[in-house]
N, C-alpha and C positions, 0 to 999 in steps of 0.2 A: 504494500500500500504506500502511495506517495505521501510526502509530508503534508501536502495540501489536502489530500483525501483524509488523512488522519485527523487533521484539524476540523474538517467539515463534519466527520462522523461523530466527533466528540462535542460538537456544538460550540466550538470556540474555546477561548481561554478558560472560562469558568469551569466548564465540565471537565476539561483536561486537568485542571488543578485538583478538583475534588474526587475524580474517579481514577484517572490513568496514572497520575504521578503527583508528587509533592516536593516542595523544597525541604531538604534536610541538610545536616552538617556532615561533611565528609569524615569518614571514620565511624559514623553512626551504625552503618551496616556491620562493621567489624565488631562493634561493641556488643551486639546482640549474640554474637557467637562467642560463648564463654571462653576465656583465655587460660583456663587451667591454672589459676593463681593459687594462693595458699589455701583457699577454701574449697578447692576441688578435691576429688577423692584421692587421686594419685599424689598430688602435692609436688611431683617432680616433673610433670609433663606440661610444658608451656605451649604446646601446639594448639591449633584451632580446628575444631571439627567443622567440616564444610556443611554439614546438615544443620548446624545450629542447635543441636540438642545437648547442651552441656549442663553443668550444675550452676548453682547460685553464685553470682560474682559480685564483688564489692568494688572493683576497680574500673567500672565502666565509664567513669567521668573523666579520667586523666588522659585525655587524648586531644591533640591539636585539632581544631575544627575549621573546615572550609565549607561554605554554603554551595551546595550543588543540587541538581534536579535528578531525582531517581524515578524509577518505575514504581508500580504498586508494591509496597514493601510487605513482606510476610514476616511477622514478628514471632520468633520462636517462643517468646515469653508470654505473649498474649494469644492464647489458643483461639479464643472466640473471635478475635480480630482477624483471623486468617481468612474470613469471608470477605474482607476488604469492603465493608458497606459504604454507601454514599453518605454524604453529609446530611445531618439532621435538618429538617425544615422547621421554620418557625410555625408555632401553633396557629397563626392567623393568616397564613398565606392561602391564596386561592379561595377566598370566601365569597359567598353569594351576595347579591344586592341586599337581601333582607338581613343577612348576617352582618353586612357592613353597617347598615343603619342601626342595628342592635349594638354593635361595637361603638358606634359614635355616641349613643346615649350613655353607655357604660363609661366611655372615656370622659364625658362631661362629669359624670358622677364621681369618678375616682381621681382623675388627673387635674382637672381645671377648677375644682372647688376653691382652692386657696387663692389663686390669682384672680378668680372671678369675684371674690368678696373684698378685694382691695379698695374699691371705691367707697366702702363704708367708713374708712378711717384715714385714707391718705392725705386729703386736703386738711382734715381736722388736725392731724399731727404736724403737718407742715406749717400751718398758720399759728400753731401754738408756739413755735420757735421764732417765726417772723410774722408778726401781725400785719394785716392788710392796711395799708395807708393810702391806697388808690387803685384804680383799675389796672394800672401798669403792673402792680404787684401780682394781681390775679393772672394776667396774661403771662408774666414771667414764670410763675409757679406752674401754670398749665403747660407752658412750653417745656419746662424741665420734665414734667410727668410724661408728656407725649414722647419725647425723645428717649427717656429712660425705658419706657414701655416698648418702643421700637427696637432699641439697641440690645437690651438685655434679654427679655423673654423671646422676642422674635428672631433677631439676627443671631445672637449668641447661642441660645438653647435650641429653638425650633429648627433653625437652618444649619447649625454647625454641630453643637454638642451631641444631639441625639444620634448622630451618625457614628459617634465614638462608642456605641453600645457593644457589649460583648455577646454576640449572637442573640440579640434581642433583650439583653439584660442591661439595665442602666444603674447609675449610682456611683458613688466614690469607689467602692470596692470592686465594682465591675470594671472600672478603669484600671485599678491595680491588678486585677486578674488578667486583663488584657496585656498589661506590661510584663507580668510574670511569665506569660506564655511565650513572649517574644524575646525575653532576656532573663537570665538567672538572677533576679533581684530579690527573690523570696529568701528571708533569713532562715527559715526552717529547712534544714538540709535533707529533706525526704523526697526530693524529686528523682524520678527515674526517666531514662531516655525513652522507655517504652510508652510513657504518658503522651509523647508527641505523636504516637501512632493512632490515638483516638481520632475517629473520623471528624469530630467537631473541633479537634485541636489543629485546625488548618491555619497556615501562615500565609501572609500576603506575598504575592509574587514580587520579586525585586524589581525596582524601577531604576531609571538613570540616577536617582538620588541614593542608590544602595550604599555607595562608599561612605557617605556621611552617616547613614543609618547604622552601618556596622561599627563605625568608630564610636558612636554614642553607645551602642550596645556593649562594646568591649570596655568602655570607660565605666559604665554602670556595673558590669559584672566584676570588674577588677577592684572597685573601690567599696570597701565595707562602709565607709562614711556616707557615700552617696546612697547605698542601700538603706541604711538607717534613716537618713534624711527623707528618702522617699516614703518609707514606712510611716515616719512621724507625720508627714504631710497628709497621708491617707487617714491616719488615726485622728488627726485634728479635724479633717473634713467630716469623718464619721461622727465624732463627738458633737460637732455642730449640727449635723442632721438630726441626731437624737434630741439635742437641745431645742432645735426647731420644732420637733414633735411635741415638746412641752409648751412652748410659748404660742404656737399657732392656735390651739384650741382656746387658750386664755384670751388672746387678742380678738379672734374672730367672734367668739360668743359674746364677750363683753361689749364690743362695738355694736353688735346687732341688738342685744337686749337694751343697750343705752338709748335706743330710739324711743323707748317708753317715756323718757324725759321730755321728748318733743310732743308726743301724742297726749300724755297726761302730765300736766304741770306739777302735780303733787308728788310725783315719784322722786325719791331721793337716791343717792348713790349707793347707800347701804342695801337698799332693796334691789337695785340692779345687780349687786354682787351676789346676793342670796339666790336670785333667779338664775344667774349665770352658773352658780355651783350646781343647782338642780339640773340644768341643761347638760353640763359636762358629765355628770354621773350617768344620765340617760345615754349620752353619746357613747361613752366607753363601754356601757353595758351591752349595746347592740353590735359592737365591733366583732364579736365572736361569730356572727352569722355570715361573715365572709364578704369579700369584695364583689364577687359576681352577683350574689343575691341583693346586697344592699345597693350596689352600683346600678343595677337594673331598676330598682325602686326610685332612687334619688336622681337618676339621670334625667327623666322628664321634669322633675322639680327644678333642677339646675338649668334646663333648657328654658323653662318659664322665667327663671331669674335673669338670664342673659337677655331674653327678649324684653323683659321689664326695664332692664338697664338701658337698652337701646331706645325703647319707647319713651321713657322719662327724659332721656337726653335730647331726643328730637323735639319733644314738647317744650322743654326749657329753652332750646335754641330758637324756636319759633316765637315763644312768648317774651323772652327777655332780651337777649343780645346775640344775634347770629354772627357778629363781627369777631367772635372769639376764634374763628378759623385762622385769624392772623397769628395765632400762637404757633402755627407750623413754621413760621419764620424764626430761626434760632437766634436772631438778633435780640429778641425779647429776653432771652436768658442773660445776655450781657447787661441789658438794662436792669434786670432784676438784681444782679449782683452789684451793679453800680449804685443802686438806690439803697440796698440793705446791707451790703458788705458782709460783716461777720454774722449777722442774723441769717442772711441767705445761706451762708455756709453751714450754720447749725441746722437749717431746715432740710439739708440734703438727706439726713437720715430718714425723715418723714417721706421725702420724695421716693426713696428706694422701696418703700412699702408697696408702691404700685407694681413692683416686679416680684413681690413675695409669691411663692408657689412655683417659681421658675425651676428650682431644683427638684421640686416634686414631680414636675413633668418628666424630668430625666430619670429620677429614681423609680418612678412608677411605670417606667417604660416596659418592664417585664410583663405587665398585665396586658399590654396592647401593642400593636405594631407601630413602627415609626410613621408610616404614611397616615394612619388614622389620627395620630396625635397632631401631625403637621396640618392636615386638611381641616380638622376640627378647629384648631387654633386660628388659622388664617381666614377661614370662611365664616366663622361664627364668633369665637371668643374675642379676637382682637377688634373687629368692627364694633361690637357691642361695648367693649371697654372704652374705646376711643369716644364713642357717642356719649357714654355715661359721664366721662370726665369733661367733655366739652359742654354737656348740659349743666353739670354742677358749676363750672366756671361762668357760664352765661347767667345763672341764677345769682352767683356771688358778685357779679359786676354791679348788681343793683341792691344787694343785701350784704354789705360788708360785715355786719354784726353777727351773722349766722354761721360763722366759720367753726364754732365749737361742735356743731352737728351738721356739717355741710350737706351730707347726703340726705338725711331724713328731712331736713329743712327744705330741700329742693323738691321733695316729692309733692305732687299735687294733692291738695287736701282731700279730695273725693276718693283717692286711691291709697291713702296713707296706710290703713290697717291691712289690706291685702298685701301691699308691698312689705310692710313690717313683718307679716307672717312668712312670706316667701324669703325675706332677707335672713330671718332666723334659721329657716331650714337650710338655706345656702351656707350660713355660717357653720352649722353642724357638719355639713358636707365638706366644707373647707378643712375642718379639723380632721376629718377622716382621711383626707388626701395626704396629709403629712404623716398621719399615724401609719397608714399602709406603707408609705415610703420608708418609715423607720423600721417596720417589720422586715421589709426586703433587705435593708442595709444591715440589720443585725444578723440575719440568716447568712448573708454573704460573708460578713466578717467572722462569724463562727466557723463556717466551712474552711476559711483560709487561715484559721488558727489565731485569730486576733480578738476573740470574744468568748467568755465562758459559755459552755453548752447549755442551752435552755430548751424547754419543751416547745416544739413547733407543731401546730395543728394545721393541716391542709384542708382548706374550706371548700375546695372545688375538686370533684372527681375528674373533670375534663382538663382543667388548666392547673398544672402542678405549681405554678409560680404564685398562686393566690394562697396566702398563709395568714395565720393568726398566732401571736405569741402571748399567752396569758400573762406571764410574769411582767413582760414589758408593757402590756396594756394597762395593768393596774399601777405599775410604776409611773407611767406617764400621767395617769389620772391623778395620783397623789401629788405629784409635783405641780401639775397644772392648778390644782386646788390651792396649793401653797402660794403659787404665784398670784392667783386671783385675789386671795384673801390678804396677802401682805402688800401687794402693789395694786391699789384699787383704781389708779389713774391709767387710762388707755394711752396717755402720752408717754409715760415711763415704760409701760409694757411695749409700746411701739418702738422705743429705742432698743430695748432688749431683743425684740423681734429682728430689727435691722442688724444687730450684732451677729445673731445666729445665722441669718441669711447670708450676710457678707462673708462670714467665715467659710461657709460651704462654697460660695461662688468663687472665692479666690483659690481655694484648693482645686476646684474643678478646672479653673482656667489653667493652672500650672500643669495638672495631669494631662489635660487635653493637648496642651502644647507639646509635652513629651510624646504623646501618641502621634501627633502630627509629624514629629521629627523621626521617631523610631519605626512607626508602623505605616502611617499614610505616606510618608516619604514625599511630601509635597515641597514646592518651592520655598526656599528660606525666607523670601520677602513676604510671602503670605503668612508664614508662621510668626515672623516679627510683627507684622501688622496686627495679627490676632492678639498676641500677648501685650503689646504696647497699648492698644486701644482699650481692651477689656480689663486687664489687670490695672492699668493706670486709672481707669474710671472707678473700679472697685476700691482701690486704695484711697482715692479721693473721698468716696462715700464713707469708708471705714474711719478715716481721720475725723470726720464729722461726728460719727456716733460715739467714738472713744472719748471725745471731749465731754460728752454728757453722761459718761458711765457712772458717775457718782450719784445720779438721781435715783438709783435703785436697780438699774439694769445690770449692775455688777453680779447680781445673783446668777444670771444665766452664764456668765463667764466662769464663775466658781463651779457651777454644775458641769460645764463643758470640760473643765480641767480635771474634775473627779472622774468623769467618763474616760477621758484620755489616759489617765493613770491606770484605771482598771484594765483597759485594753492593752496598754504597753506592758504592764506587769504580767498579764496573762501570756502575751506573746513571748516575753523575755523568759518566764518560767518554763513555758513549753519548749522553747529552743534549748535551754540548759538541760532539761530532762531528756530530750531526744539525743542531744550530743553525748550525754553521760551514758545512755543506753548503748549507743554505738561504740563507745570506748570500752565498755565492760561486757560486750557480747561474748558468747562462748566460742572457743576455737574449734575448728574441724578436727584438729589433732586429738583433742579431748574426747570428742564424739566417737572417733574411730577407736580410741583406746577402750571405750565402754563396750563396743561391739554392738551387734544388731539388737540385743536385748536391753541396751542402754544401762547395763549394770543393775537392772531391777526386773520385775515381772511385767510382761506385756499381756494385759488383759484384753479380751475381745471388745471391739468398739472403736469409735472414732473420737479423738479428742481435738477440739478446736481451741487452740491456744491464742487468745486475743492479745495483741501487743501492737504498739505504735511503730515498731521497727520495720522499715521497708526492705532492709538488707541484713543478712547475717542471722545468727541464732541468738535470740534474746537471752540475756543473763538469767531472767526469771525462769526460763526452762530448766536450768540447773537447780533452781530453788524448788521447782516442782519435783524433780527427780529425787532430791534429798528429803522432801517433806512427805510426799505421798508414798504409800506402800507398793503401788503399782501404777503403771502408765498404760495407755491404750495401745492396741496393736497398730493403729495408724494415728499419726500426729500431723495436724495441719496448722502451721503458723498463719493466723489470719490477721491481716492489717487492714483496717478500715481507713481508707485514704481519700482525701478530697483533692482533686486536681483543678487547676485554674481554667476550667471550662464550665459553662452553665449546665450542660447535660452530658452524661456518658450513656450511650446506647446500651440497652440491656444485654445485647449479644457481645458487648465489649467490656462487660462489668468485671470479670475475673481474670486475673493473671496467675498462672501456675508455673512453678519450676521445682525440680527436685533439689532438696537440700543435702541429701546424703545418698549413699549407694541404695540400689533398689531394695535390698533385703532389709533396710532400716524402715522403709515405709514412712518416710518423713517428707512432707511437701511444704512449700510456701504458697500462700494464696493472698494476693492483694486485691481487695474488693474496692474498686474505684467508683467514686461518686463525684458528680459536678455539684457546684454550690447551689444549683437550682433543683437538683434531684430530690425526690421525696423518698425517704427511707421508711416505707410503710410495710415492708414484708414481715409476716410473722416468721417465727423460727423454722417452722416446717417448710415454708416456701423457700427461705434462704438456704436451708440444708439441701433441698432438692436441686436448686439451681447450682449450688456449689458442687455437689457430687456429680451431676451431669456434666458440668464443665471439666471436672477432674478426669472423668472417663474419656471425654473427647480429647483432652490433652494427652493421655496415655496412648490412645489409638493413633494419634498423629505422630507421637514420638516413635511409636513402633513402625509406622510407615517410613519415617525418615531413616530409621535404623536399617530398614530393609533396603532402601535406596543406597545407603552407604555401603552395605555389605555387597551390593551388586557392582560397586566400583564407580558410583556416580560422581564421587568427589573428584576423580582425576580424569575420567574418560567421557563423561556425558554432558559436556557443556552445551551441546546442541539442544538437550532437553530443556535447558533453562535459557531460552532464547529471548527473554525479555530484555529490551535494550533501554538504556538510560536515554532520556530525551531532554532537550533544553528548550524552554519556551522563552523567547525573547520578549522584551517589554512591548514590542509592537504586535505581539500575538503570534508571530511565526514559530513554527514547530520544527526543530532540527533533531535528527537522530545522531547520537554520538557513537553508536555501534559498539558499545561496551557491554558485554554480558554481565548481568548482575552478580554472578558468582566468580567472575574473572579474578577479582581481588583475592579470592580465597583458594586459588590453585597453589599446590605445592606448599601448603601450610603445615604439613606434617600429619601425623596420625591423630585421630580424634581422641578426646578424653573418654574413657570407657569406665563404667562402674565395675567394681570388683566382682559383683555377682554375675556379670555377663561378659567378662573379658576372657573368652576362650579363644585359643589359637585355632585357625582353620587347618584341619589335618588334610594331608594329601588324599585325594579320592573322595572327599566329601562332596556330595551332589548339592546343587543349588536347591533342588526340591526338598531335600531333608533339612536344609537351613531354613527355608520358608516354613516348613512344618514346625520346626522347633520354635521359630519366632512366634508363630500363631499360638502354639501351646503356651508359651511364656506370657503372651498378651492375655489370653483367656484366663490363665491362672491368676494374673494380677487383678484383672477385672472381677473375677470371682471373689478374690480376697477383699476387694473394696465393698462388694455387695454384702458379703457376710458381716463385715465390720459395721456396715450401715444398719443391717438388721439387728445387730447387738445393741445398737443405741449410739446416740451422739451426745457427748457431754461438752459443755462450754467451760474451758479453763480460763478464768479471768485473772490476769496478773496485774495487780494494782501497784505500780511503781511510784513511790513518793520521793521527793527530794528534800534534802536539808542542807543548809550552808555549813561548810566546814568551820571548826572552832576558830581557826586563824583568819577567817574571812572578815572583810570590812563590816562595820556595824550596819551600814545601809543595806548591804547585800543580805545580811542575816534578817533584817527587818522585812525586806521585800519577800525573800524566799520562805522563811520559817513562819511568817504570820500572814502577810497579805496574799501571797500566791497560794499558800496552804488553805486559807479561808475560802478563796475563790474556787479552788479545786474541790474542796469538801462539799461546797454547796452547788456545784454545777452538775449537770445531768451526765450520767455515765454513757460511754459511747455505744454500749449494747442495749441501752434502754429501749430503743425503737424496735428491737426484735421480740420483746415480750417473752423472754425465756422463762419457763417454770423454774422455781427454786430447786426442784429435785434434779434438774439437769445442769446445775451450776456448781463449780468448784472454784473458790476464790483463794488466792494466796497473795499476801502483801510483801513488798520488798522496798527497802529504803536505800536511796543513793545519796552519797555525799558529794556536793558540788562546790 
């Protein structure tokens, strides 16, 4: 087939990348073929088997890397991935017209509630800092709001940032996951090269900007300081998102309920606070019913709200002053600052409130598609918001004294109570928008090892991204009530709101800039324009809100700092624990000395030893051998591992490899999950999937042994005629004519287990060899089935860490108290499997760090 025909058949560059070949690092193919290092059976043979069926290896990372294009890679470690499946599709692709309309309503109810209720308080907070002294002040403030609304939510988020999603997943940690997938910047050293073979773990095809991208990648990977700095930026952004989830309900509900003071002159601020408390309790109580159900109910309500905003705006424009359209001329911003100077600068914090909810649009992206969010914002949300602000400004041109409740004062008297009702419903919806974003962010950070494990409830059978976290829900409620009761003024809460929003926005700007450089590989001038414009704008706003931090908004900063410390301590402790387990793992020499019986009695059954170690034999296994009177006839080291992708396909879930000679019956299994995956299997389902995957691994291992025994390693290159291909940046496809296994010729004899390393005697027929191989295969499969029938027991090794006596006081405080407290109160990794206590054996072990 010609190169042009190959390109046409595969539908161009995209399908070629996802199905036929992918970009990998040179040396990666070699790394999957175990190198017979100190952990192999022989210990003396450093040769490489051409079939790829060796033993567990720990040295697969120490190889110089060059980016090349390969054919469809068959991973010897990932048996299920041998099918080479296609890339996972987004849940919302190829929807019908009716489904698209339904999604649009749900998008309104979940994503746009926060930004949709900003007209309730934006002008009120602005003019509390810079009182109106004339119509020019109103025009200047309006001009600031209009351009903030266009630049931040529209240009930055809707047109740029949403495209930096991680396979449909948005938020700060989704950006971090995206970066971790393209560069080794994760501080937790449990990455495996086989993770890059997950079908959803696809990388971008290099562009003419590749050289710059690789230099940035090398710099990030080589510098521990840059890795820590990147993690700290992510943790700061995440802590601000959670802080936003506290202040959003307080601000939205209090500003909506505050309209009572306009409709009923006798209502006092204390009564507004009490009603707000009741509304917040109701709001968080219905959160457990899920995004899909609640979003479908409140979607039409928010549609009515946006239509009301637009309608009231048009009415006020016609009745009061249609000349406010002049505010689209940015010269009025200059006049505003010239007239008010310092006061105008103070009011910038209130101006930013018109863009609140922008981060929620990105963080809640996992619930909906990029296109649905973009179209809904540009066709409905933005026009209604612009009309709403223009209408309020038209009213204020003739009513300078009504700035304290600018929105409700501008509502026509005949429609006040219906609008008040729908405004309160919209405020409750706005609160939910940030709460759902907080849940998504916490789940992502937990999966990537930066937040203590919590119970996560999946509220939708169809869409696994829709979740509810009970502990976080009630935690946010408690803090929101504290904020409402302690700071009763919406002006002070508004300043706290702006601090939380700006903290997230600045971190997102920096992370998206790195994505542009490292992953998108776009022109440097575009990247510089993005960061200079948006980071400069956000720093200007941030300088304004920090000046007023003493008014009470410091509470939100303290809360964000506490969250940051919790996440950093958890990540630091987890990293120390993993590194210590790697250092203290058992040696293969000791295992060989113990023999196939492991120095104890092997009882019938399967023991699943849970541990966080992705390579090597965990030290706690030796603790089991010395503590228990017997061990199971088959041992499987199970590592539940999250990889930096949203979803791992079910048929790529398990990785298997032998840890020891066949007669020992010891395997390693790494169960891989994406941070969006739902771990809802019961233990029976999990066991069934695991055993089926193990049997498949053994069958394919036997097939490769059969090929090796027939001399395929040295003589049958023609059978492996897959060729590496190169896809140029312009889409052209070139064949390099290099067989995939050419690199592995003449690599010496393969590593063989002691139990099967028999020399081929003269006169032995190939038929007898095949018969013996089949008998050996059936014997091992029969052994597995009998062990399964005898029962499966979960061996849970709880490894705790303590700081050494000669450690610094701060380290002792962090490890022995703070991290120990978090670990004690976090959810166990196997809690999702619902294993009966009769099937559990738990042993604790303490490491000194």
